[in-house]
N, C-alpha and C positions, 0 to 999 in steps of 0.2 A: 504494500500500500504506500501511498505517497508520504506518510509520516514515519516510515520505517517498520510499521507493523507487518509481520509476515503471516499470511494466511494461505494454506495449501488447499486448493479445491480438489475434489475427487477427480474431476475431469476439466480440461480446458479445451474448448472448441474454437477453432479459428474460422470466423465467418469471412470467407474470401470476398464475397460480393460486397460487403460493407467495410472490409479491412478493420475488423474489430475482434476482440476476444469475448467469448461467452463462457461463463463459468457454470459448471454443473456440480451441485452438491446433493448427495444422497444421504439423508439422515435415516439410518437403518436400525437404530436401537432405541426407539422412542419409548421403550418400557423402562429404561435406565435413567433415573433422575440426574445423575452426574453427567451423563451423555447429553440429556436434554438441555441442561444448563450450558454446556459447552456449545451445543448447536445454536442456542439463542445468542450467545456471545459472538459466535462466528457470523451469524446472520446480521447482527447489529454492526459488525465491522464492515461488511459489504455495503450496507446502507449508508453508514457514516462516510464512506469513501465514494459514494455516488454510483455504485455498481448495481443498483436494484433493477435497472432495465436490461442488464446483461447477465442475469442470474436465473438459472433453472434450478428449482429445488424439488426434490421428491422425498417422501417420508414413508416409513413403515414401522410397524410394531408386530408383536407376536399375534395380535388379534387382527391386524390389518396389513396383509402382505403387500409388497410392491405391485402396483398396477402397471404392467408393461405397456398397455395401450395408452395410458396417460403419459408415460415417459416418451413414447414415440410421438405423440401429439405435440408435446412441449418441444422436443428436439426439432421436429418439422417446422413448428411455428418460428423458431429462431433461425433455422437453416434457410427458410424461404422468405424471411422478413426482408423488406427493403428499407434502406436507410431513409431518414427524413429528408435527405437531399435528393433522392431519386424520384 
């Protein structure tokens, strides 16, 4: 981040069409309170540094497994997005 904060996303996707990075975070242990608190901190760091529009987030818990169709829809949304200048 611009202030020296280091945050490692699960995946970084390069959007060739718009020459930008899209960050993908999967929060997969939402049953664990320590993990949830860390996920919130990480999410807040992205927002603090203005990356909310370039962030895909997915969540799962033991009761709610990852929805692969939702992941695919989010990735397609960002992969096919046009920049504001186009």
